[in-house]
C-alpha positions in Angstrom: 29.2 26.7 -2.2 28.2 25.2 1.2 25.3 25.8 3.7 24.2 29.3 2.7 23.5 32.4 4.8 20.3 34.3 4.8 21.9 37.0 2.6 22.9 34.4 0.1 19.4 33.0 0.0 17.9 36.5 -0.4 20.5 37.5 -3.1 19.7 34.5 -5.2 16.0 35.0 -4.9 16.5 38.7 -5.9 18.0 37.6 -9.2 15.3 35.1 -9.9 12.6 36.0 -12.5 9.6 33.8 -11.7 6.1 34.6 -12.9 3.9 35.1 -9.8 0.3 36.3 -10.1 -1.2 37.6 -6.9 -4.2 39.8 -6.2 -4.4 41.1 -9.8 -0.7 41.8 -10.1 1.9 39.9 -12.1 5.3 39.9 -10.3 8.4 38.8 -12.1 11.2 40.4 -10.0 11.8 41.8 -6.5 10.2 38.9 -4.7 12.2 39.5 -1.5 10.8 43.0 -1.2 7.2 42.4 -2.2 4.7 43.0 0.6 3.2 39.5 0.3 6.5 37.8 0.6 9.1 39.9 2.4 8.3 38.9 5.9 8.4 35.2 5.0 11.6 35.7 3.1 13.1 37.3 6.3 11.9 34.2 8.3 13.5 31.8 5.9 16.7 33.8 5.7 16.8 33.6 9.5 16.7 29.8 9.3 19.7 29.8 6.9 21.6 32.2 9.2 21.1 29.7 12.1 23.4 27.3 10.2 26.2 29.7 10.9 25.5 30.3 14.5 28.5 28.8 16.4 26.1 27.4 19.0 24.1 25.6 16.3 26.5 24.9 13.5 27.3 21.3 14.5 23.6 20.6 14.9 22.4 22.1 11.6 25.3 21.2 9.3 27.8 18.3 8.6 30.8 18.0 6.3 29.8 17.4 2.7 30.9 13.9 1.4 32.1 15.5 -1.8 33.5 19.0 -0.9 34.1 18.7 2.9 32.3 22.0 3.3 29.4 22.3 5.8 26.1 21.4 4.3 22.6 21.1 5.9 22.1 18.1 8.2 18.8 17.4 6.5 20.8 16.1 3.5 22.6 13.6 5.7 22.2 10.0 4.5 21.6 8.1 7.8 23.5 4.9 8.2 23.2 4.5 12.0 20.6 5.2 14.7 22.8 8.1 15.8 22.5 9.6 12.3 18.7 9.5 12.6 18.9 11.3 15.9 21.2 13.9 14.4 18.7 14.5 11.6 15.9 14.9 14.1 17.9 17.3 16.2 18.4 19.5 13.2 14.7 19.3 12.1 13.5 20.1 15.7 15.8 23.1 15.9 14.3 24.7 12.8 10.8 23.7 13.8 11.2 25.3 17.2 12.2 28.6 15.5 8.8 28.8 13.8 6.8 27.2 16.6 6.1 24.4 14.1 4.1 26.8 11.9 6.3 26.5 8.8 5.3 23.4 6.9 7.7 23.8 4.0 11.1 24.4 5.4 13.9 22.9 3.3 14.4 19.9 5.6 11.1 18.4 4.5 11.9 17.8 0.8 15.6 17.5 1.5 14.6 14.3 3.4 12.7 13.1 0.3 15.6 13.8 -2.1 18.0 12.1 0.2 16.0 8.9 0.2 15.4 9.1 -3.6 19.1 9.6 -4.3 20.0 6.3 -2.6 17.3 4.3 -4.4 19.0 4.0 -7.8 17.8 0.5 -8.1 14.2 1.6 -8.0 14.6 4.1 -10.8 16.7 1.7 -12.8 13.6 -0.4 -13.4 12.5 2.3 -15.8 15.9 3.6 -16.9 19.3 3.6 -15.1 19.8 7.2 -16.2 16.8 8.3 -14.0 18.6 7.0 -10.9 21.8 8.9 -11.9 19.7 12.0 -12.5 18.1 11.9 -9.1 21.5 11.5 -7.4 23.1 14.4 -9.3 20.1 16.6 -8.6 20.2 15.8 -4.9 23.9 16.6 -4.8 23.3 19.9 -6.6 20.6 20.9 -4.1 22.8 19.8 -1.2 25.9 21.7 -2.3 24.0 24.8 -3.3 21.6 24.6 -0.3 18.6 25.3 -2.5 15.1 25.6 -1.2 12.7 23.2 -2.9 8.9 22.9 -2.9 6.7 20.5 -4.7 3.3 20.3 -6.5 1.4 17.1 -6.4 -2.4 17.0 -7.2 -4.5 17.9 -10.2 -7.0 20.8 -10.1 -10.3 20.0 -8.3 -12.5 20.5 -11.3 -14.6 17.3 -11.1 -13.7 14.9 -8.3 -16.2 12.4 -9.8 -13.8 11.6 -12.7 -10.1 10.8 -13.0 -7.7 13.6 -13.6 -6.9 12.1 -17.0 -10.6 12.6 -18.0 -11.3 16.1 -16.7 -11.9 18.6 -19.6 -10.9 15.9 -22.0 -7.6 15.5 -20.1 -6.6 19.1 -20.7 -6.5 20.3 -17.0 -3.9 18.2 -15.2 -0.2 18.7 -15.9 0.9 16.2 -18.4 3.6 15.4 -21.0 2.5 16.8 -24.3 5.7 16.3 -26.3 9.0 14.4 -26.0 11.8 16.2 -27.9 15.5 15.6 -28.4 16.3 18.1 -25.6 13.6 17.1 -23.1 9.9 16.9 -22.4 7.2 19.6 -22.6 4.6 19.9 -19.8 1.2 21.6 -20.1 -1.6 21.9 -17.6 -1.9 22.7 -13.9 -1.1 21.2 -10.5 -1.9 22.1 -6.9 -0.6 23.0 -4.4 2.9 24.7 -4.4 3.2 26.1 -0.9 6.1 28.7 -0.8 6.5 28.4 -4.6 7.2 32.1 -5.2 10.1 32.1 -2.6 11.6 28.8 -3.5 14.5 28.0 -5.8 13.2 24.8 -7.3 9.9 23.0 -7.9 9.6 19.2 -7.7 6.8 18.0 -9.8 6.2 14.5 -8.3 3.5 11.8 -8.4 0.8 11.9 -5.9 -2.7 10.8 -7.1 -2.8 7.0 -7.6 -2.6 6.2 -11.3 -4.6 3.4 -12.8 -1.9 2.1 -15.1 -3.9 2.5 -18.3 -2.4 3.9 -21.5 -4.3 7.1 -20.9 -2.3 7.5 -17.6 1.1 7.5 -19.2 1.3 11.2 -20.0 0.4 12.0 -16.4 3.1 9.6 -15.0 6.3 11.5 -14.4 8.6 13.0 -11.8 10.7 16.0 -12.8 12.4 19.1 -11.3 12.3 22.6 -12.7 13.6 26.0 -11.5 10.9 28.2 -10.2 11.7 30.9 -12.9 11.6 28.4 -15.8 9.9 30.1 -18.8 6.2 29.1 -19.1 5.9 28.3 -15.4 3.3 30.5 -13.5 2.3 30.6 -9.9 -1.3 31.6 -9.3 -1.4 32.7 -5.6 -4.2 33.0 -3.1 -4.5 36.3 -1.3 -1.8 36.9 1.3 -2.6 36.5 5.0 0.2 38.8 5.9 -1.5 42.2 6.2 1.6 44.2 6.6 1.0 44.8 10.3 3.4 44.6 13.1 4.5 41.4 14.9 2.5 42.7 17.9 -0.8 42.8 15.9 -0.2 39.6 13.9 2.5 37.7 15.7 2.2 34.5 13.5 0.8 35.8 10.2 3.5 38.5 10.0 6.3 35.9 10.3 5.1 32.5 9.0 2.6 33.2 6.2 3.6 30.5 3.7 1.9 31.4 0.4 0.0 28.6 -1.4 -0.3 28.6 -5.2 -1.6 26.7 -8.2 1.1 26.0 -10.7 0.4 26.4 -14.4 2.6 24.9 -17.0 2.4 26.7 -20.3 4.5 24.3 -22.5 7.4 24.2 -20.0 10.5 22.5 -21.3 12.2 20.1 -18.9 15.6 18.8 -19.9 16.1 15.1 -19.7 18.7 15.4 -17.0 16.0 16.8 -14.7 13.7 13.9 -15.4 13.5 11.1 -12.7 10.6 9.1 -14.1 8.7 9.1 -17.4 5.7 6.9 -17.9 5.5 3.7 -15.8 2.4 4.5 -13.8 3.0 1.5 -11.5 6.4 2.8 -10.5 5.0 6.3 -10.0 2.5 4.8 -7.6 5.4 3.3 -5.6 7.6 6.4 -5.9 7.5 7.3 -2.2 6.9 3.9 -0.5 9.4 1.8 -2.4 12.2 4.3 -1.9 11.4 5.0 1.8 11.0 8.7 0.9 7.6 8.9 2.6 9.1 7.5 5.9 11.9 10.1 6.1 9.5 12.9 5.1 7.1 11.8 7.8 9.9 11.7 10.3 10.4 15.4 9.6 6.7 16.1 9.8 6.2 14.4 13.2 9.2 16.3 14.5 7.7 19.5 13.3 4.2 18.7 14.8 5.9 17.9 18.1 7.3 21.4 18.2 3.9 22.8 17.3 2.3 20.8 20.1 4.9 22.1 22.5 4.0 25.6 21.5 0.3 24.9 22.0 1.0 23.6 25.5 2.9 26.7 26.3 0.2 29.0 24.9 -2.7 27.4 26.7 -0.7 27.3 29.9 0.2 31.0 29.7 -3.4 31.9 29.0 -4.7 29.8 32.0 -2.2 31.4 34.3 -2.8 34.9 33.0 -6.5 35.0 33.8 -6.3 32.7 36.9 -8.3 29.7 35.7 -5.8 26.9 36.0 -7.4 25.7 39.3 -10.7 24.8 37.6 -10.9 21.1 36.8 -12.3 21.5 33.3 -9.4 23.7 32.5 -7.0 21.2 33.9 -8.6 18.5 31.8 -7.9 20.6 28.7 -4.3 21.3 29.6 -3.8 17.6 30.4 -5.2 16.7 26.9 -2.5 18.7 25.3 0.2 17.1 27.5 -1.1 13.6 26.5 -0.9 14.6 22.9 2.6 15.9 23.2 3.9 12.8 25.0 2.1 10.5 22.5 3.9 12.3 19.6 7.2 11.9 21.4 6.5 8.2 21.9 5.7 7.7 18.3 9.0 9.3 17.3 11.0 7.3 19.9 9.4 4.0 18.8 10.1 4.7 15.1 13.8 5.5 15.8 14.4 2.7 18.3 13.1 0.1 15.8 14.8 1.7 12.8 16.5 -0.7 10.3 18.4 -0.2 7.0 16.1 -0.3 4.0 16.9 -2.1 0.7 19.3 0.6 -0.2 21.3 0.7 3.0 19.6 3.8 4.4 18.8 3.6 8.1 15.1 4.1 8.1 12.7 4.7 11.0 10.0 2.1 11.6 7.0 3.1 9.4 4.1 1.9 11.6 4.5 4.5 14.4 5.1 7.3 12.0 2.1 6.3 9.9 -0.1 6.1 13.0 1.1 9.6 13.9 0.4 11.1 10.5 -3.1 9.6 10.6 -3.8 10.8 14.1 -2.4 14.4 14.0 -4.7 15.9 11.3 -7.7 15.3 13.6 -5.9 16.0 16.8 -4.8 19.5 15.6 -8.4 20.6 15.1 -8.8 20.2 18.9 -6.0 22.7 19.8 -7.6 25.9 18.4 -10.9 24.8 20.0 -9.2 24.7 23.4 -7.5 28.1 22.8 -10.9 29.6 22.0 -12.5 28.0 25.0 -9.8 29.3 27.4 -9.7 32.8 25.8 -13.5 33.0 25.5 -14.8 36.6 25.1 -11.3 37.9 26.1 -10.3 37.1 22.5 -13.0 39.3 20.9 -12.1 42.9 21.7 -8.3 43.2 21.4 -6.8 46.6 20.7 -3.8 47.0 18.4 -0.3 48.1 19.0 -1.2 51.6 17.8 -3.9 51.8 20.5 -1.4 51.0 23.2 0.6 54.0 22.2 -2.4 56.3 21.7 -4.9 58.0 23.9 -6.5 54.7 25.1 -3.2 53.3 26.4 -4.2 54.1 30.0 -7.6 52.3 29.5 -5.8 49.2 28.2 -3.6 49.1 31.3 -6.5 49.6 33.6 -9.2 47.5 32.0 -7.4 44.8 30.1 -4.9 43.7 32.8 -5.0 40.1 34.0 -4.1 38.3 37.2 -0.4 38.1 36.3 0.1 40.5 33.3 -0.1 44.2 32.6 -2.7 45.3 30.1 -0.1 45.5 27.3 1.3 42.1 28.2 -2.2 40.5 28.3 -3.1 42.0 24.9 0.1 40.7 23.4 -0.5 37.2 24.7 -4.2 37.1 23.6 -3.3 38.5 20.1 -1.0 35.5 19.8 -3.9 33.3 20.8 -6.2 35.0 18.3 -3.7 34.4 15.5 -3.5 30.8 16.5 -7.2 30.0 16.7 -9.4 32.6 15.0 -7.5 34.7 12.4 -7.3 33.8 8.7 -3.8 32.6 9.4 -5.1 30.3 12.1 -7.8 29.0 9.9 -5.3 28.2 7.2 -3.2 26.3 9.7 -6.1 24.1 10.7 -6.9 23.4 7.0 -3.3 22.8 6.2 -2.8 20.3 9.0 -6.0 18.4 8.2 -5.1 17.8 4.6 -1.3 17.7 4.9 -1.0 14.1 3.6 -4.3 14.0 1.8 -7.9 13.1 2.6 -7.8 11.7 6.2 -10.6 9.2 5.2 -8.5 7.8 2.4 -5.5 7.8 4.5 -7.4 5.7 7.1 -8.3 3.2 4.4 -4.7 3.0 3.2 -3.5 2.5 6.8 -6.0 -0.4 7.2 -5.1 -2.0 4.0 -1.3 -1.9 4.7 -1.3 -2.9 8.4 -0.5 -6.5 9.2 -3.4 -7.6 11.3 -3.3 -11.4 10.8 -1.3 -12.2 14.0 -4.0 -10.4 16.1 -6.8 -12.1 14.1 -5.1 -15.5 14.7 -4.9 -14.8 18.4 -8.7 -14.3 18.6 -9.3 -17.4 16.4 -6.9 -19.4 18.6 -8.7 -18.3 21.8 -12.1 -19.3 20.3 -10.7 -22.7 19.4 -9.9 -23.5 23.0 -11.9 -26.2 24.6 -14.2 -24.1 26.9 -15.6 -25.3 30.2 
């Protein structure tokens, strides 16, 4: 099986039997047709269909090194700078299709698995079999074109104590038994975005472990199928209200469900285990394998697409209501342009200074990507603010698609027209702006971007601790040592 079609993705999901709990209902079948998921499934199916578009096939796929069949370019192990650009072209094509609104498309974790699969030496420090398990798993996901998601952090019960100490250590997912046929997991993890529509769940390290004996049961990296017995997804309420694309242009297409994952004594076979114990290795899981670099390469590519959309949206709004000639509006538009060009510069710098890592994988330079991932969470909060400012009261009283077809259609055309658009066209544009900056979907996007990589304050601390500042300090010291006159 090679790069799959949307139908193949949907058919596999239809045969899956996950346990999904949402809005008082337990769903164990028919996920592709459930009202909370069907539009998102359609969107993801469309991404898979793009792989078979003759105009995009060479961008989105490459020949499998084992079968020769076309597989997703996000699985490509980059050996050259050209390979990195090919991966970015693929990621940008998918990001453009969703306006950058989908944060969990397959290319994100495919990038992670690609890097992990090449880092057998890292896993061999714990057990050579772990490295072989990772490689075999990556090849399975690549050849079957599976959609993976992940779950990382413990529940937020008491942030004043370590996860290993909350409720006597009984809340966070942990290994409670090692058997001849595998390990048993019990507890919970956050936050499995798209869990109900994914094929596989990666249960990877995230929170920094202290390396004490008490941390050992919480130190693991495994993969499980999303319909594994004992695995449950506790979903938040859906932000797709079953309305038309006109009424909710973003929420009706790109509503990626978030879920808490509960492990009720879930058996994980040893061949699906990539790390057991070894808190110090779990802490270096992403950095020592370069997985975080390739994942961030995908993220910055996606957020570039999202920023391009924002520039297009605020430009369309300004032109529609005739405000682009005002200097404060020009300042806002220029702010988005600067943000866009800065993101492009980060990406270009990272790719131009790429070098092979310890395992021979051509890897973008980390510093520009790390700067981008620290900058964008705060930057994105500014975009909805600009949209609200430009839309002002025009965002407040927007009729629906049903109104346009009803008795008030003539009123909409007369009173809601703009300088360049008919009433219906202006309403369509401003409903898109509303879904971007003020709806529940828009609010979730702001929260998602702010905490995508974790607490921005802690990220800043990590950036400071890891950045080599000594040459710049020495420059200042050297200047001060000069004999002044």
